[in-house]
C-alpha positions as CSV (number, residue, x, y, z in Angstrom):
1,M,0.0,0.0,0.0
2,D,1.4,3.4,-1.0
3,N,1.2,5.8,2.0
4,K,1.7,9.2,0.5
5,K,2.5,11.9,3.0
6,P,1.6,15.5,2.2
7,D,4.5,17.7,1.3
8,I,4.6,20.1,4.2
9,H,6.3,22.9,2.3
10,Y,3.6,22.7,-0.5
11,I,0.8,22.8,1.9
12,R,2.3,25.9,3.7
13,N,2.7,27.7,0.4
14,E,-0.8,26.9,-0.7
15,I,-2.3,28.1,2.6
16,I,0.0,31.3,2.6
17,N,-0.9,32.1,-1.1
18,A,-4.6,31.7,-0.4
19,F,-4.3,34.1,2.5
20,R,-1.9,36.7,0.8
21,P,-4.7,38.9,-0.7
22,I,-6.0,39.6,2.8
23,E,-2.6,40.4,4.0
24,Q,-2.1,42.8,1.1
25,L,-5.3,44.5,1.9
26,F,-4.1,45.3,5.5
27,K,-0.8,46.6,4.0
28,I,-2.6,48.8,1.6
29,M,-4.8,50.1,4.5
30,D,-1.8,50.8,6.5
31,T,-0.5,53.2,4.0
32,S,-3.7,55.0,3.5
33,S,-4.0,58.8,4.3
34,V,-5.3,59.4,7.8
35,E,-6.6,62.8,6.5
36,I,-8.7,61.1,3.9
37,Y,-9.7,57.8,5.5
38,G,-9.4,58.5,9.2
39,E,-7.7,56.9,12.0
40,L,-9.9,53.9,12.0
41,T,-8.6,52.6,8.8
42,R,-5.0,52.8,10.1
43,S,-5.9,51.2,13.4
44,S,-7.8,48.4,11.6
45,A,-4.7,47.9,9.4
46,E,-2.5,47.7,12.5
47,V,-4.7,45.0,14.0
48,G,-4.9,43.1,10.7
49,N,-1.2,43.1,10.2
50,T,-0.6,41.7,13.6
51,L,-3.2,39.0,13.0
52,C,-1.6,38.1,9.7
53,Q,1.7,37.7,11.5
54,N,0.2,35.6,14.2
55,F,-1.5,33.4,11.5
56,R,1.7,32.8,9.6
57,Q,3.4,31.8,12.9
58,K,0.6,29.5,13.8
59,V,0.6,27.8,10.3
60,D,4.3,27.3,10.5
61,A,4.1,25.8,14.1
62,I,1.2,23.5,13.1
63,L,3.0,22.3,10.0
64,K,6.3,21.9,11.9
65,D,4.6,19.7,14.5
66,Q,2.9,17.7,11.7
67,G,6.2,17.2,10.0
68,Q,7.9,16.0,13.1
69,G,5.1,13.7,13.8
70,D,5.6,12.1,10.4
71,Q,9.2,11.6,11.0
72,N,8.5,10.0,14.4
73,G,6.3,7.4,13.0
């Protein structure tokens, strides 16, 4: 029986690529003019950027654990 294990790097890249448009939106919001769009846009962008960073770290941690589990048996 062929037990194909998923390629962790491929899975990570697919998740990050699917998430990238949201991340880019927050980056654009962060560069928006406070005078035109207000402080709320900038504040939301700051929160969004932090959430994006946390998401990436969590994905990496989960996939790292998954990869180590595959190596251990």
